[in-house]
Phi, psi and omega in degrees: 000133182287165180298325180295320180291323178296322180292317179296323179293322180292322177295322181294318179294323180294320178296316176301316178297318179296318177295322176299314181297320179295321179294319179294323180296318181294322177296317178300315180295318179294320176297316179299321178297316180296319180295321181297325178301318179290319182298317186277354181288143180276332180208180182297320180299316178294322179295322177302310182297318179294325180292315179299326179277319187282335180275353182297320178292338179276318185258347174062036176277164178263321181219156184207159177220144176252114183258139173233161182293134179287121180294334183268346182214104181299343180272004183231155165254145182252134178286104180277335180200138179204148179246020174218134183300325178294323176292322180293323187272348186291144175271108189273077177285139180277094173258201185297321181296306183292334172293320177300317182291318177296339174282357176106007183263130173276127189235129175258130179248124181286325182217113181302330182294341180261001177262111187303325182295328189240010188300328180298335181289336181296347177297330176278120185297336181274003176244099183241314178241163185211155172232121182253121189241126178283132174233079193258139170229169179293333181270331188212107172286129180222156180224135170258121179253111177258137182232163180212147180287347179267136176292145178058033181290319187277118184269171173305327179297317176302316181297320179296314182298316179298316181297316179299316180297316183300318181295319182292316185286336187305311182297323180291320174300322180295319177294320175301312182298318180293320179296318180294319181295318178298321178294319178297320179294320180297316179294323180296318181291321176298318178297320180294318177295319177298317180295318178300314177300318180295318178299320180293319178298322179291320178299316180294321178295320179294318178299321176294320178294319178296319178296320178295322179297322179294319178296318179296319181298320178293319180291327182294333178208069177287145177259116185247134174265116184255346180196174180297121180062024177233128180241144172239132178240102176281124180267120186237136176085229181259148174244077179271187185297316180295319180296320178303317180296313180300314183292319180301313179298315182295321182298310183296317179299314182296318179298318180293318183294316187259003180053048188285139176262336184222135174238130179255123170263109180269117185263011185300324182263007178288122184237049182243136174256011183295133182290345179274356184299312179304318181295321178295324176297318177297322177299316178296319180295318180295324179296318178295317178300322182296334181254016170092022181245142174271150185242138175236148177244139175230154179067032184291136179274150186299320183291326177290317179301316180299319180289325177298321180300323180286325189263352194300323172050050174092346179273117187269113177247125180273134178236147181227152185288330182227162178294324180298318178295322178297323179292325177296316180294322181294320178294325178295318178297316181296318180294319178298323176296321178294314180298321179296320182288327176294320183295328179288335179287000000 
């Protein structure tokens, strides 16, 4: 071999070495740029977006999707990010292929049409080959699916580069995931503390409301002793079923306690148009009669009086226009009752 041929061969080898070195340097710079995308991300969502954008110079793909485990269906991956509509719309069922990737294996597909899990994607002519890269953390299994319109585009070198990047990026993704989980826990604890404070405030408010309701109930129908053996119950507001039960209970206790002979129901403050009010008044009167008290009504409204006439059914209720008149009659009834008992002795 002549000196000229030896020189040309040496130059050719040198050029090949320089090209290889230049390619390795470009790959190293692209890998570093991809790692920087992860390092500079504030959270996993930002890292996902940066990875899809930042790994393109290293792996030379045309379109990509970032898949994460579907929280509602363990048999599916959810597309968290995609730059091609077919990738975004695809139903990513976890079959044998995606299980391999979730197990940590980087997989190159020469033809999407021959992969059962992804065959539907081959309907898009710009999606022919794919590279599936695991990006796994303990908190979130994820897969980057990179595609290219040429069949068999991704070479073993692409697989090696992707595998090396995944190993390097895994600890940083893990720290991001751990930081995000810690932030979620912190927010959950803050919400729980706020909810506990809110619940305590609501309990205190409820207790206050209940106390106020009890006070209102007492004020709505207080049992007043105005004279010996005479009680007055001013009925205020509505006389509904619940109020009837409360007043009946208070009435019977008061009659027993004060040995009342006469009970005056003052209806001046009664503000109810309920058609059942007359019947409830009769119920109160019958309860008082059963324990030995006479009942008088004062401040009777005309519509209630008319209904009482129809409902009285043998129970005689005396009514007076004013509370003063009712008190005069009540004292007379109480005195006659005392005189009757003395005469029997």
